[in-house]
N, C-alpha and C positions, 0 to 999 in steps of 0.2 A: 504494500500500500504506500502511495506517495500523496503529497498534497499539491493541488494546483495553485495558481496565482491567488485565488480567492480564499485559500486555506481549506477547501473541501478535500476530504480524503478520497482518492481515486484508486480503483483496483487496476491490475495489469491489463485488463481488457478495455477500460475506458480512459486510460492515461494517454491523452493526445493533446496537442496544442498547435495552433496556427496552421491547420490543415495537414499536419503530419499524421501518419498512421499510428494507431494505438500500439503500445508495447508488445502486445501478443494477440494473435488471432483467436477468436472464440472457437472456430473450427478451421482446421487445415488438414485435409484428408486427401489421400491418393485413391483413385477409384480404378479397380481392375475390370477389364472387359475381355472375357475369353482368356486367351493366352498372353495378353498384354497387361502386365501388372500395374503400370503407371499410365494408363490410357488417358485418364482425366484427373484433374485436381480441383478441389473445391475449397474456397476460403470464405469465411464470414468474419467480419471485424467491424469495429465502431470507428467512425471518422467524421470530420466536418466536411460538408460539401462546399462548393464555391460561395454559397450564401452565408456560411458561418454557422449553420444549424447542424446538430448532430444527426447522423444517419447510421443505420445498420446496413452494411453493404455486403452483398454476396456476389461471388465471382466463380464461374465454372470455366476452366480453360484447359488447353492441351499443354502439358508441361514441356515436352520436347521441342515445341515450336514457340511456346509462350503466347499463343494466340487465344484471345478470349472468345468463348462461345456464347456465354450469357452473363450479363451483369445486371444486378438489380439493387435498388436502394430504397429504404423506407425511413422516413423521418421518425425519430424516436425522442422521447422526453426523459427516459430513465435508462440507465445501463441495464442490459438484460442479464448480467451476471451478478452485480452487487446491489442493484436497485437505487444507486445514487442518482439524484436529479441532475441531468446534464444541462 
């Protein structure tokens, strides 16, 4: 746990500032398809979008190419892991 500029305690999942990605992903998994062990990778993390509001961001991509297949973001008010108001 760390403290942000305002003195609020933040967990490793919602510790972000100035558009930087949080210290740790909530989910970071490799997905096996048939004989290919690392066919896809999935990440879910908390970050600020361009407008400065906190978002839960999900990304599904091909690791060997680094190409994103699907990216989604949902505005959130609380950290999904520690419940802190963002």
